[in-house]
N, C-alpha and C positions, 0 to 999 in steps of 0.2 A: 439461426442463432443458437449457440450452445446453451444448455442449461447450466449456467455458471455457478449457481448456488452450492452445488455439491463440491465445488472447488474453493469455497469461500475461505476456509482457513489458510490455504496456500496463497490465495489472492490477497488476503489481509496482510500476510507477512511481506509480500512483494510491495504492496502499497505503503506499508510502514517504512520499509527500506528506502523507497523512493522519496517519501516525504522527509525522512530523517537522514538523507544523504549528507554525511558530514563533509565529504570532499567538496561538495558544491557550496557548502556554507561554512566559511572559515570561522565565523563567530562561534558556532557550536563547538567546533574543535578547540578553539582558543579558550573558551570558557569551561571546557571539559564537562559539558552537561548532556552528552549524548544519551546516557542511560535514562536520565530523568525525562528527556523529551520523548524518547522512544516509548517509555512506559505510559506517558500521558496520551500520546498519539494512539497507542495500542488500545488503551481503555476506551477512548472516544470511538475508534473505528468498530470495536466489538459491540458497541451499543447502537450502531446505525442499523436502520431497517435496510432491506435489500435495495430498495429504490434510492435511499440516501447513500448507501455504499456505492452503487453504480454511478450516481452523480458525482460523488467525491472522486472516484476513479477517473471519470471523464475530465475533471478539473486538473488533477495532479499528474496524470500519465498520458502521454501523447499517442499511445496505441490502445486498441480496444481490448476489452476483457477477452473476447473471442481469440484475438491474436495471442494474448498471453497464455491462454489455455492450450492453443495449438503448439506454442513453444514448450510448455510444460509436458505435453504428451510426447513430444519429440525427444525430450531428455530421458 
């Protein structure tokens, strides 16, 4: 298992993007509240402990943190 915490900032951005995916949620786009939602999600994620962050990742993203880090390292 990768020590993912050193990648936390990048992982936070990817989690925020996934949670706030406007294309998959027409209501967000229709109401034009993308920025407000992204800001609130960002604030909440930044306050999570590492364990809470990992649990949140597991709920909202269908691939593992290790898979995401492998993709990031390939880029």
